[in-house]
N, C-alpha and C positions, 0 to 999 in steps of 0.2 A: 118521597112522594112524587108520583108521576101524574101529570095532567095533560089532557089532550090539547092540541094547539088551539082549537076554537075556544076552549075554556080559558086558556092562558090569555088570549087576546081580549076576551070579554072581562076577565077578572083583574088583570094587572093594573096597578095604579102607582102614582109617585108617592112613595112612603116618606113621611116627614117626621117620624118619631121611631126610634129603633131601641131594641133591647141592647144592653151594653156588652153582653157575652159575645166573644168572637165566634165566628163560624169555623167549623172544622176545615182544615187544609184540604182534605180529600174532596169535600163538597165544592169548595172554591175551584179546585183544579178541574173538576167535572164541568162546572159552569163555563170556565174560560175555554176548555177544550171544545165545547159545543159552539161557543161564539166564534171560535177560530174557523169554523166552517163557512163564515160569511163570504159571499161572492164579492169580487172587486174588479175594477177596471184592469184588464190584461193580467189578472191575478197578482196585482202588485202588493196587496195586503199591506197598505201603508201604515196601519195602526201599530203603535207600540204602547204598552201598558205598564205603568208603575202602580203596584198595589201596595198601599200603605196601611199598616196596622200598628197598634201599640204606640210606642213613643214617637215613631216617625209620623204617624197620623196626627198625634197630639201636637207635635212641633210645627207641622205644616199649618194646622188649624190656627195656632197661636200667631204665626207669621201673617196669615191671611187676614185675621181679625184686626191685627195692629195696622196693617196697610189700609184696610177699609176705613177704620176710625180716623186715620191720618189723612183721608181724602185722596189716597194714591191709587194707582191702578194702571191698566193698559191691556189691550187685546192684540193678539197676533192676526186677527181677522177684522175686516171692516164691521162696525156695529150695524145691526139690522135697522131698517127704517120701517116702522110699523104703520101701515096705512090700510084703509078699507077693512075688509073682513079680518085680516090679520090683527089689526089694532082692536077691533071689536072683541075678538076671541081672547086676546091677551087681557083686556080689561075685565071681561066676564070671569075669567079664571082667577085673576087677582082679587077682585071684589068678593068672589065666592069663597075664596080661601079665608079672607079676613072675617067674612060673615060667619063661616063655620066655626071660627075661633072666637067669635063674639068680640072682635077688635073693631072699634068704631073708626071711621075714616079720619076723624079729627084727633085720634089718639096716636100722636106721632111717636111717643116713647115705645108703646107696645108694637107699633108697626116696625120701628127700627130694630127692636129686639128680635122680632120674628125674621126680619131680613138677615140679621147677623147669623141666624141658625144655619143659613146656607153655607157659611164659612166654618161652621162647627160640624158640618156634615150631618146635621140633624141627630147627632149622637150616635151615628153608625160606627161600628167597630172597625170597618174597613172602607177605604176609598180608593177607587181606581182612577188614575189620571191618564187620559187618552191623548196621545200626540200623533201627528201625521208628518209625512215627508214634505218639507217645504217645496221642493221642485215640482211636486204633483199638483200644487195649487188647489183650485176648487174641487177637482175630482178626488183628490185625497181626502178632503173634508167630507165629501158625499159618501165615500167608502167607509169612513169612520162612523158616519151616522148609521149605516147598515150594521156595522159591528156593534154599536151601542144598542140598537134595537134587539139584535139577537142576544146580546148579553143580558139585558133586563128580562127578556122573556125566558131565557134559560134559567136565570136565577129564580123567577117566579115558579117555574116547574119544580124547583127544589124546595119550595116553601119559604124562599127568602124575599125580603123587600128590597127595593132599589129606588134611587132617585137620580135621574140624569140631570146634571147641574151645569148649565152654561155659565152661571155666575162665576164659577171658578176660573173660566177663561178670561173674565174681565180683570183678573189679577195675574195675567201671564208673566210679568216680570218677577213676581214673588215665586211662582211655581218654577220658572226657569232657573232661578238662582238656587232654590231649595233642592231641586233634582239634578242640578248641574247639567242642564240640557244643552246640547250643541245647537248652533245657530240654524241648522237645517231641520230642526224639529219645531213644529208649531203646536201650541196648546189648544186642543179642540174643546174639551169639557172634562168633567169628572163624573163618576158614578158612585154614589154612596151605597154600601151593601151591608146588610145584616138581617137579623130577624125582626119583623115589625113589632112595635109595642102596641098591642091590641087595646090597651087601656087608654091610650091617648086619643082624644076626639079628633085630632087633625087627620088621623088615618081613616076616618069615615068620609072625608071629603073626596069627591070625584069631579073631574072636569067633564065638560060636555064634548061630544063629537058631532061634526056635521054629518048629515046623511050622505051615503055614497053617491046618491043621485045629484048632490050638490057639487061633487068634485069630478065625476066621471062623465065624459062625453062619448057616447057610442056612435060610431060611424060604420056604415056598411055600403 
């Protein structure tokens, strides 16, 4: 299925419920080949991808859930400080998701169960773990962000669902040990990939976007 770019950008969303069937290897290869066209600082292409499926995916999920439940974790990058409009948008997105799932704010058990689905990759059959070159610092992370954007859009063009997950980077020690990453690789995020489960109401949820006029200043 081929979709025009403007349709992709309008339609794509963060999928939070997936069908269990794996995606054909040829389709995944096409998606990653397109994402590889991402521009980067001095063409450094700092991203590396570990694509986990089957038992590898299940084992990483188990390790992540155990770490979260034990109150462990850690990130290779400083944690964000949500202030102003960023904090407002974060809260609107979070409250909107729980409202769409009919989870009350005071229902801590249901909220906790929904949170853990991040580390179960929302049932996706594949998860791509994205890492960057540590010596490139901030700029390597920026380039990986561009790669992730192209990856999720290329996947949507193939009829796939994706969810870019910063939550996985909050468990960097677990990811590092599981993938046997060298010290010069930093965990940026993960992207869950599969075919959307259209029957799950969570996939009807959409986040809002600011108007372009709110973020673009024109000078002449």
